Every structure is written in structure tokens, then in C-alpha cells.
NUDREN-194892 format. One line per field, with one value per residue (C-alpha): residue in one letter; x, y, z; residue number from 1. Coordinates in steps of 0.02 Angstrom, whole numbers, plus 50000, padded with zeros to 5 digits. Layout:
N
code [A/...] $
east [X/...] $
north [Y/...] $
up [Z/...] $
pos [NUM/...] $
END
This chain:
129
code [M/K/M/K/I/V/Y/T/F/Q/A/Q/Q/D/L/K/N/I/Y/E/Y/I/S/N/S/L/L/A/P/D/T/A/R/N/M/Y/Q/K/I/I/Q/S/A/R/S/L/A/T/M/P/E/R/N/H/L/Y/K/D/E/P/W/H/S/R/G/V/R/F/L/P/I/K/N/Y/L/L/F/Y/T/I/N/N/E/T/L/T/V/S/I/F/R/I/L/Y/G/G/M/D/I/N/R/Q/L/E/E/T/S/A/F/K/F/S/N/P/T/V/S/R/S/T/F/L/Y/H/I/Q/I/S/P] $
east [49624/49723/49700/49684/49828/49785/49896/49849/49898/50031/50105/50113/50198/50320/50365/50387/50495/50605/50631/50669/50787/50891/50889/50915/51000/51109/51129/51091/50946/50978/50977/50818/50733/50789/50726/50560/50539/50590/50460/50322/50368/50368/50199/50126/50186/50063/49921/49953/49978/49989/49979/50156/50230/50232/50112/50197/50241/50193/50019/49900/49955/49972/49791/49735/49814/49956/50088/50254/50363/50550/50620/50807/50818/50631/50475/50310/50161/49992/49829/49725/49537/49482/49301/49347/49504/49608/49784/49797/49973/49975/50159/50331/50463/50651/50699/50817/50674/50576/50446/50322/50321/50295/50152/50072/50073/49989/49816/49737/49772/49735/49556/49497/49408/49538/49430/49496/49376/49391/49393/49566/49640/49699/49695/49843/50019/50041/50227/50333/50519] $
north [65743/65814/65743/65849/65826/65823/65797/65718/65808/65673/65704/65890/65851/65735/65874/65999/65876/65841/66027/66061/65913/65961/66146/66139/65973/65962/66152/66157/66277/66291/66102/66095/66222/66127/65961/66039/66109/65944/65849/65975/65973/65783/65777/65898/65785/65654/65759/65673/65485/65444/65258/65267/65223/65050/64984/64957/64772/64731/64697/64767/64919/64831/64773/64948/65025/65116/65178/65260/65387/65389/65565/65558/65478/65491/65393/65481/65365/65397/65323/65363/65388/65385/65426/65593/65617/65636/65585/65576/65591/65517/65496/65560/65452/65437/65279/65220/65207/65051/65093/64956/65010/65191/65144/65038/65191/65297/65342/65339/65153/65095/65058/64896/64994/65056/65205/65362/65498/65661/65752/65683/65784/65963/66037/66155/66140/66276/66259/66407/66372] $
up [48187/48334/48508/48665/48788/48974/49127/49292/49450/49476/49304/49343/49508/49419/49297/49438/49536/49385/49358/49541/49558/49407/49448/49637/49677/49523/49518/49332/49302/49114/49098/49202/49089/48933/49003/49052/48876/48796/48899/48859/48674/48670/48759/48632/48491/48555/48486/48319/48304/48491/48447/48375/48545/48621/48750/48918/48925/49104/49172/49222/49123/48955/48956/49010/48857/48945/48824/48856/48769/48810/48831/48868/49043/49075/49027/48997/49027/48947/48888/48734/48730/48548/48593/48672/48566/48724/48772/48961/49031/49204/49252/49200/49283/49287/49191/49330/49456/49498/49365/49411/49594/49543/49428/49564/49677/49544/49608/49435/49423/49600/49550/49475/49339/49214/49165/49247/49297/49201/49368/49405/49262/49252/49079/49085/49149/49280/49312/49263/49269] $
pos [1/2/3/4/5/6/7/8/9/10/11/12/13/14/15/16/17/18/19/20/21/22/23/24/25/26/27/28/29/30/31/32/33/34/35/36/37/38/39/40/41/42/43/44/45/46/47/48/49/50/51/52/53/54/55/56/57/58/59/60/61/62/63/64/65/66/67/68/69/70/71/72/73/74/75/76/77/78/79/80/81/82/83/84/85/86/87/88/89/90/91/92/93/94/95/96/97/98/99/100/101/102/103/104/105/106/107/108/109/110/111/112/113/114/115/116/117/118/119/120/121/122/123/124/125/126/127/128/129] $
END
């Protein structure tokens, strides 16, 4: 059965920032568009067999079921809810960053309760490169 893919606001911002950085700072709009499409395509692939990717090794994310999907130089972080058949993408980060610090700053995981409210998720990507 296919899972529904949802993005947090932060994941949407990450995707927008990646696109804008590659397009505007690196002056490579075609590369930005290709990376954007690659990330979206990879995220959509999580609708089937999202467990195929590894759990993130560090705590507290490992015990909260956080998984990651490498996409070129980026890491897409997500959780799976088998009850609602939902894959929740909450960050898309450049692999050269201090990943643990970025995850610690992620609002969805600042709470002691690892369950994230449905209201923190947007159901459609609204970025148009």
C-alpha cells in the first residue's frame, strides 16, 4: 500500500533555500531546477517501502524513528507513521553541514514527545522553480 508524503514547513523552506542558493548564489538555474526535481522525485519514491533507508544513528533521533535518504550532496530526513500510512519529511539538509546541530534546531523535534502534531505539516509543495 502506498504511503502519503507530507512536508513540514521547515522541509519546504529547506527545499526553497536549496533551489535559491544553487540558482542565485552559484548562478546555475538549470542545476537548481534539476536538483529540485531530483529531491521531489526521491521524496515521492518513499511512498513505497520507506523503511528501505537507514535510521539516523545518533540519539535522540534514532529512538524516534528518524530515517534519512541521501540525495547527491543532501540528506532528506523523515519519519514513518504506519497507522496513518504517512511519511513525514521534516528536513532536507546539505551533507556538509553540522547535521546534529541542524536537527536540534528543528522545531518538530524540540519537544520531549516525539509525536509531531499533524498541524505542523503542509500537504503540498508550493515552490515553483
